[in-house]
PASEBA-1860 file (N, C-alpha, C; in nm, 3 decimals):
! residues 166
1> XXXXXXXX> 0.959/1.800/0.095/0.922/1.762/0.252/0.838/1.617/0.263 ~ 0.919/1.547/0.338/0.843/1.405/0.325/0.788/1.375/0.485 ~ 0.824/1.466/0.565/0.737/1.441/0.701/0.611/1.385/0.679 ~ 0.546/1.446/0.639/0.387/1.427/0.608/0.347/1.342/0.551 ~ 0.425/1.227/0.483/0.425/1.122/0.373/0.420/1.012/0.463 ~ 0.315/0.940/0.406/0.323/0.753/0.474/0.323/0.656/0.339 ~ 0.381/0.563/0.340/0.409/0.480/0.208/0.334/0.313/0.275 ~ 0.227/0.245/0.193/0.215/0.123/0.235/0.324/0.012/0.167
9> XXXXXXXX> 0.309/-0.089/0.219/0.371/-0.224/0.165/0.259/-0.337/0.252 ~ 0.281/-0.431/0.196/0.213/-0.564/0.236/0.175/-0.654/0.153 ~ 0.141/-0.787/0.202/0.148/-0.913/0.156/0.038/-0.882/0.034 ~ 0.027/-0.993/-0.079/-0.022/-1.017/-0.137/-0.165/-1.114/-0.056 ~ -0.288/-1.170/-0.109/-0.363/-1.231/-0.056/-0.323/-1.386/-0.065 ~ -0.232/-1.430/-0.161/-0.216/-1.566/-0.136/-0.091/-1.593/0.021 ~ -0.039/-1.482/0.045/0.046/-1.506/0.144/-0.033/-1.518/0.313 ~ -0.175/-1.455/0.277/-0.236/-1.467/0.444/-0.343/-1.594/0.452
17> XXXXXXXX> -0.328/-1.637/0.559/-0.373/-1.754/0.609/-0.564/-1.775/0.540 ~ -0.640/-1.650/0.525/-0.768/-1.690/0.480/-0.759/-1.667/0.276 ~ -0.643/-1.626/0.219/-0.620/-1.616/0.128/-0.717/-1.497/0.048 ~ -0.808/-1.548/-0.040/-0.851/-1.427/-0.118/-1.021/-1.377/-0.052 ~ -1.017/-1.483/0.072/-1.177/-1.490/0.121/-1.170/-1.346/0.209 ~ -1.209/-1.256/0.182/-1.233/-1.100/0.238/-1.319/-1.110/0.381 ~ -1.376/-1.191/0.361/-1.506/-1.219/0.413/-1.481/-1.285/0.586 ~ -1.361/-1.353/0.569/-1.296/-1.407/0.690/-1.271/-1.310/0.813
25> XXXXXXXX> -1.330/-1.304/0.891/-1.307/-1.263/1.006/-1.201/-1.200/1.076 ~ -1.017/-1.248/1.046/-0.938/-1.195/1.008/-0.886/-1.123/0.912 ~ -0.924/-1.124/0.805/-0.951/-1.027/0.700/-0.995/-0.885/0.750 ~ -1.125/-0.887/0.813/-1.249/-0.770/0.828/-1.121/-0.706/0.976 ~ -1.094/-0.777/1.051/-1.044/-0.731/1.174/-0.878/-0.654/1.131 ~ -0.809/-0.705/1.039/-0.683/-0.674/0.992/-0.728/-0.515/0.877 ~ -0.841/-0.539/0.818/-0.871/-0.436/0.741/-0.898/-0.306/0.854 ~ -0.983/-0.335/0.949/-1.073/-0.220/1.051/-0.918/-0.184/1.105
33> XXXXXXXX> -0.798/-0.295/1.120/-0.684/-0.228/1.215/-0.580/-0.141/1.093 ~ -0.574/-0.149/1.018/-0.549/-0.075/0.899/-0.590/0.065/0.892 ~ -0.703/0.079/0.857/-0.782/0.182/0.838/-0.754/0.260/0.981 ~ -0.784/0.228/1.122/-0.757/0.300/1.246/-0.595/0.307/1.251 ~ -0.492/0.276/1.195/-0.344/0.266/1.207/-0.370/0.448/1.061 ~ -0.404/0.439/0.962/-0.426/0.549/0.889/-0.519/0.679/0.971 ~ -0.610/0.633/1.049/-0.658/0.758/1.081/-0.546/0.818/1.178 ~ -0.469/0.756/1.269/-0.389/0.792/1.370/-0.299/0.872/1.312
41> XXXXXXXX> -0.244/0.798/1.189/-0.109/0.886/1.098/-0.195/1.026/1.050 ~ -0.309/1.055/1.009/-0.393/1.140/0.976/-0.390/1.252/1.084 ~ -0.412/1.205/1.195/-0.420/1.261/1.319/-0.292/1.362/1.386 ~ -0.170/1.265/1.321/-0.047/1.330/1.359/0.006/1.420/1.221 ~ -0.084/1.432/1.166/-0.063/1.569/1.009/-0.020/1.508/0.917 ~ -0.032/1.371/0.903/0.008/1.293/0.750/-0.073/1.322/0.675 ~ -0.030/1.382/0.551/-0.161/1.429/0.438/-0.133/1.318/0.322 ~ -0.037/1.259/0.327/0.010/1.222/0.166/0.070/1.075/0.178
49> XXXXXXXX> -0.032/0.966/0.094/-0.015/0.832/0.103/0.035/0.794/-0.006 ~ 0.110/0.700/0.003/0.162/0.644/-0.120/0.154/0.484/-0.122 ~ 0.078/0.468/-0.202/0.013/0.272/-0.249/0.112/0.200/-0.384 ~ 0.139/0.108/-0.365/0.203/0.058/-0.458/0.076/0.004/-0.571 ~ -0.047/-0.018/-0.489/-0.159/-0.081/-0.534/-0.138/-0.236/-0.590 ~ -0.067/-0.308/-0.540/-0.071/-0.449/-0.527/-0.211/-0.504/-0.474 ~ -0.231/-0.632/-0.516/-0.345/-0.684/-0.468/-0.358/-0.724/-0.289 ~ -0.411/-0.692/-0.185/-0.414/-0.676/-0.100/-0.398/-0.600/-0.017
57> XXXXXXXX> -0.283/-0.580/0.054/-0.294/-0.470/0.143/-0.248/-0.332/0.121 ~ -0.216/-0.341/0.023/-0.220/-0.211/-0.045/-0.339/-0.106/-0.119 ~ -0.377/-0.221/-0.164/-0.507/-0.197/-0.203/-0.621/-0.153/-0.061 ~ -0.610/-0.243/0.014/-0.698/-0.203/0.149/-0.671/-0.038/0.182 ~ -0.548/-0.038/0.174/-0.463/0.082/0.232/-0.533/0.209/0.144 ~ -0.536/0.151/0.025/-0.586/0.295/-0.099/-0.724/0.316/-0.027 ~ -0.800/0.196/-0.031/-0.955/0.217/0.007/-0.953/0.298/0.125 ~ -0.904/0.300/0.262/-0.919/0.363/0.368/-0.886/0.488/0.360
65> XXXXXXXX> -0.784/0.533/0.250/-0.764/0.659/0.250/-0.849/0.726/0.194 ~ -0.909/0.646/0.054/-1.021/0.756/-0.008/-1.133/0.720/0.037 ~ -1.165/0.656/0.187/-1.287/0.686/0.280/-1.250/0.825/0.362 ~ -1.111/0.814/0.416/-1.112/0.930/0.495/-1.111/1.044/0.422 ~ -1.067/1.051/0.283/-1.060/1.175/0.199/-1.182/1.239/0.214 ~ -1.286/1.154/0.192/-1.428/1.220/0.161/-1.412/1.331/0.272 ~ -1.400/1.328/0.409/-1.417/1.412/0.502/-1.287/1.511/0.514 ~ -1.174/1.496/0.502/-1.073/1.523/0.511/-1.011/1.576/0.355
73> XXXXXXXX> -1.054/1.663/0.284/-0.996/1.703/0.150/-0.840/1.743/0.098 ~ -0.793/1.734/0.283/-0.634/1.760/0.254/-0.582/1.642/0.237 ~ -0.637/1.579/0.238/-0.564/1.416/0.224/-0.523/1.371/0.068 ~ -0.405/1.292/0.036/-0.394/1.295/-0.094/-0.338/1.149/-0.117 ~ -0.414/1.061/-0.239/-0.375/0.926/-0.245/-0.277/0.970/-0.353 ~ -0.126/0.859/-0.380/-0.055/0.870/-0.466/-0.046/0.702/-0.542 ~ -0.084/0.672/-0.601/-0.047/0.525/-0.663/0.065/0.512/-0.728 ~ 0.161/0.407/-0.713/0.271/0.389/-0.742/0.279/0.274/-0.828
81> XXXXXXXX> 0.268/0.256/-0.953/0.263/0.139/-1.007/0.405/0.096/-1.076 ~ 0.414/-0.004/-1.079/0.538/-0.098/-1.126/0.569/-0.096/-1.274 ~ 0.398/-0.082/-1.341/0.427/-0.089/-1.496/0.297/-0.063/-1.526 ~ 0.248/-0.039/-1.653/0.125/0.005/-1.653/-0.003/-0.121/-1.684 ~ 0.039/-0.245/-1.687/-0.042/-0.341/-1.710/-0.023/-0.468/-1.555 ~ -0.004/-0.399/-1.465/0.013/-0.458/-1.311/-0.118/-0.541/-1.289 ~ -0.249/-0.501/-1.341/-0.357/-0.561/-1.331/-0.385/-0.672/-1.415 ~ -0.355/-0.666/-1.563/-0.384/-0.780/-1.645/-0.418/-0.909/-1.596
89> XXXXXXXX> -0.329/-0.975/-1.503/-0.373/-1.130/-1.483/-0.504/-1.120/-1.372 ~ -0.551/-1.017/-1.300/-0.651/-1.014/-1.191/-0.766/-1.059/-1.217 ~ -0.855/-1.075/-1.145/-0.972/-1.135/-1.124/-1.038/-0.984/-1.185 ~ -1.187/-1.006/-1.265/-1.245/-0.889/-1.360/-1.302/-0.815/-1.202 ~ -1.314/-0.869/-1.103/-1.362/-0.741/-0.987/-1.246/-0.672/-0.959 ~ -1.145/-0.763/-0.928/-1.002/-0.732/-0.883/-0.956/-0.610/-0.932 ~ -0.971/-0.603/-1.077/-0.945/-0.516/-1.196/-1.017/-0.394/-1.186 ~ -1.124/-0.441/-1.187/-1.278/-0.325/-1.162/-1.214/-0.253/-1.022
97> XXXXXXXX> -1.213/-0.294/-0.893/-1.167/-0.217/-0.801/-1.027/-0.106/-0.815 ~ -0.943/-0.159/-0.892/-0.797/-0.112/-0.893/-0.811/0.013/-0.970 ~ -0.894/-0.003/-1.072/-0.918/0.104/-1.196/-1.000/0.191/-1.098 ~ -1.105/0.160/-1.016/-1.177/0.252/-0.972/-1.091/0.366/-0.856 ~ -0.995/0.284/-0.791/-0.909/0.386/-0.703/-0.825/0.446/-0.806 ~ -0.727/0.419/-0.903/-0.653/0.504/-0.986/-0.745/0.618/-1.037 ~ -0.891/0.610/-1.036/-0.943/0.685/-1.090/-0.978/0.838/-0.968 ~ -0.965/0.791/-0.862/-0.998/0.827/-0.766/-0.863/0.941/-0.712
105> XXXXXXXX> -0.734/0.868/-0.739/-0.632/0.910/-0.676/-0.568/1.043/-0.698 ~ -0.505/1.145/-0.627/-0.441/1.228/-0.676/-0.354/1.239/-0.779 ~ -0.288/1.125/-0.764/-0.165/1.093/-0.860/-0.110/0.966/-0.886 ~ -0.110/0.930/-0.992/-0.073/0.805/-1.019/0.092/0.804/-1.125 ~ 0.164/0.741/-1.079/0.296/0.748/-1.112/0.338/0.577/-1.142 ~ 0.394/0.606/-1.277/0.479/0.421/-1.323/0.623/0.498/-1.342 ~ 0.666/0.355/-1.277/0.805/0.356/-1.228/0.868/0.321/-1.371 ~ 0.763/0.194/-1.454/0.816/0.164/-1.577/0.673/0.176/-1.669
113> XXXXXXXX> 0.676/0.141/-1.788/0.612/0.156/-1.881/0.540/0.030/-1.900 ~ 0.617/-0.074/-1.930/0.628/-0.206/-1.942/0.723/-0.273/-1.835 ~ 0.646/-0.404/-1.866/0.710/-0.504/-1.746/0.858/-0.513/-1.729 ~ 0.965/-0.524/-1.660/1.122/-0.541/-1.665/1.118/-0.567/-1.563 ~ 1.241/-0.644/-1.539/1.343/-0.691/-1.441/1.319/-0.598/-1.345 ~ 1.334/-0.628/-1.237/1.329/-0.506/-1.130/1.235/-0.406/-1.112 ~ 1.155/-0.381/-1.214/1.061/-0.305/-1.184/0.977/-0.267/-1.078 ~ 0.931/-0.411/-0.995/0.914/-0.420/-0.857/0.955/-0.372/-0.744
121> XXXXXXXX> 1.095/-0.378/-0.773/1.186/-0.317/-0.649/1.181/-0.167/-0.651 ~ 1.207/-0.137/-0.814/1.178/0.010/-0.818/1.092/0.081/-0.747 ~ 0.918/0.020/-0.758/0.829/0.078/-0.752/0.840/0.081/-0.540 ~ 0.900/-0.015/-0.509/0.895/-0.029/-0.362/0.986/0.112/-0.325 ~ 1.075/0.093/-0.408/1.211/0.207/-0.318/1.176/0.319/-0.346 ~ 1.089/0.347/-0.465/1.013/0.470/-0.490/0.900/0.527/-0.373 ~ 0.846/0.436/-0.302/0.736/0.437/-0.211/0.861/0.506/-0.076 ~ 0.925/0.398/-0.067/0.998/0.408/0.086/1.081/0.583/0.066
129> XXXXXXXX> 1.137/0.607/-0.072/1.193/0.768/-0.090/1.112/0.849/-0.065 ~ 0.976/0.857/-0.085/0.908/0.959/-0.107/0.811/0.970/0.041 ~ 0.844/0.872/0.158/0.817/0.890/0.260/0.882/0.892/0.390 ~ 0.814/0.921/0.477/0.865/0.930/0.626/0.852/0.788/0.729 ~ 0.769/0.760/0.669/0.660/0.622/0.750/0.633/0.531/0.654 ~ 0.673/0.417/0.685/0.627/0.312/0.618/0.531/0.219/0.684 ~ 0.406/0.202/0.655/0.313/0.150/0.716/0.295/0.026/0.659 ~ 0.342/-0.116/0.718/0.362/-0.223/0.649/0.250/-0.359/0.729
137> XXXXXXXX> 0.187/-0.450/0.633/0.086/-0.507/0.692/0.211/-0.668/0.660 ~ 0.306/-0.698/0.750/0.415/-0.753/0.709/0.411/-0.912/0.848 ~ 0.402/-1.013/0.768/0.449/-1.117/0.876/0.537/-1.167/0.952 ~ 0.646/-1.085/0.896/0.769/-1.125/0.944/0.883/-1.234/0.897 ~ 0.866/-1.251/0.745/0.900/-1.374/0.672/1.051/-1.305/0.632 ~ 1.168/-1.339/0.604/1.283/-1.270/0.554/1.233/-1.268/0.402 ~ 1.201/-1.337/0.315/1.184/-1.362/0.195/1.061/-1.269/0.126 ~ 1.069/-1.207/0.014/0.988/-1.139/-0.055/0.977/-0.970/-0.058
145> XXXXXXXX> 0.875/-0.916/-0.160/0.870/-0.769/-0.187/0.885/-0.706/-0.050 ~ 0.749/-0.738/0.045/0.743/-0.673/0.163/0.839/-0.649/0.189 ~ 0.962/-0.779/0.262/1.050/-0.764/0.356/1.149/-0.715/0.284 ~ 1.191/-0.699/0.147/1.304/-0.595/0.113/1.249/-0.438/0.151 ~ 1.087/-0.426/0.120/1.074/-0.310/0.155/1.075/-0.253/0.279 ~ 1.068/-0.351/0.378/1.094/-0.280/0.530/1.214/-0.292/0.565 ~ 1.319/-0.359/0.488/1.468/-0.349/0.545/1.507/-0.239/0.445 ~ 1.456/-0.178/0.331/1.519/-0.083/0.296/1.450/0.071/0.369
153> XXXXXXXX> 1.333/0.058/0.424/1.295/0.160/0.538/1.387/0.143/0.635 ~ 1.400/0.067/0.715/1.530/0.054/0.803/1.656/0.127/0.770 ~ 1.704/0.038/0.690/1.834/0.114/0.610/1.806/0.289/0.624 ~ 1.725/0.354/0.555/1.700/0.475/0.536/1.658/0.557/0.646 ~ 1.676/0.472/0.767/1.619/0.540/0.890/1.460/0.583/0.913 ~ 1.366/0.533/0.856/1.214/0.577/0.804/1.157/0.484/0.976 ~ 1.064/0.571/0.997/0.962/0.525/1.093/0.829/0.398/1.010 ~ 0.871/0.306/1.085/0.801/0.177/1.046/0.693/0.122/1.138
161> XXXXXX> 0.574/0.124/1.089/0.446/0.073/1.195/0.426/-0.078/1.090 ~ 0.414/-0.182/1.190/0.427/-0.321/1.152/0.274/-0.385/1.179 ~ 0.185/-0.423/1.119/0.068/-0.491/1.124/0.079/-0.604/1.080 ~ 0.087/-0.708/1.186/0.101/-0.859/1.149/-0.016/-0.929/1.138 ~ -0.041/-0.986/1.034/-0.152/-1.040/0.928/-0.196/-1.175/1.015 ~ -0.073/-1.242/1.117/-0.102/-1.379/1.136/-0.183/-1.368/1.275
END
């Protein structure tokens, strides 16, 4: 039953006007809006959330779910990873946060054990296939993984909520 499930997709920090500066007022506002949308989904009965755990929007959404989970133990965070070494090239602080989230997740799924052609696409399709709703931090551009994930969700008739980061 996917009705009570929501998946996340969104851009990496390099696509945001503020880059990796999470102290920027626009980033703070986006994170707040993302957390508010997730809280609304919880209020409508959504209990399971799926994050691809990329840097940026995916990670922020996972953090918001974990915060809500402290008061609502019915919530579940599912981390769907494209391959085991996804975070290897990240900064030490980003990797520390990533592994902390994975430790707190209810489920960690690897769509591939090692990086191979198509593993990111496979991860993104897994997210959409397992959820009735897609919450996307999406700037509307045509190219890229977030754009492809939104189009795939449209093709499957999923409910899509878009937060424009610009």
